[in-house]
N, C-alpha and C positions, 0 to 999 in steps of 0.2 A: 289567500283570503284577505280583505281590506282589513287596514287597520286606521283608526282614527283617534286623534289628540283631540280634545276639547279643553275650552277656557271658558270660565265666566271671571267676568271683572266689572268692578264700580268705575266709570269714566265720567268725566266732568262732562255736562252737557256743553258748556262754555268751549270746550275743546274737540267737540265732537269732528269737525271737520279736520283737524291736526291728526287726530287718533285714526281717520280713516285714511289719509294719506298716508301714514306709516303702515297700516295695517295691508293697505294697495301694495306697498313696497317688498313687505315682507312676504305676502303672497307671490309675489314675482320671484324672488329668491326660493320660497320652498317648492314651486313648479319647478324649478332650475336643477333643483335635488330630487326630484321624482315625484312629490305630491301631486295628486290629479285632480283635487278641489281644493278650495279654500272658501270658508263662508263666513259671514260676521251678520251677526243680529242684533237690534237694537230694542230692546223691551219699552213699550209703550203704554203696556196694560198689564204689568206685572204685579200680582196678587201678594200681599203683606200675607206672611204666615204667621200662625201662634206659637209652631214650634221651631219650623226651619222652612226657607224659602231662599230665594236667589239672593233676594235684598238682605236678607240675614247673614248669607254665607259670605256675600262680600263686603258686610256692612256699609251699605250705600248709606251715602248724606243725600239729603234734600236735592242738592244741586248736580246730583250725578244720574246717571242712566246703568241699569243693568245690561251689560253686553255678553255675551254668549257666541263664542265662535268656534269652529271644528275646523281641522286639515284632514284630510281623506289621501290616505298613502294607499298604494297598492298592495301593500303587505308590509309586515314589522319589519323585516330585514331592511328595506327601501327608508323607513324611517329613522331605523337604527343607526345607519350608513350615514343618513344628512345629518 
């Protein structure tokens, strides 16, 4: 059964290119260790919650975007070994 690690972060929009370059390099490394897929998504219409939300969870500032990424592993054992 597949195993997925998920990540939510606030990233400065001014550093988007730098962050994406870093994420691409990390994806290559994770794939060498057995990951089958690495996905990064940038929020462009993330609603603000009243009780909870992605923005609140990462304490996003006005000059930041919410980034949600995940790594897909074939199984937990492969992920743990990586």
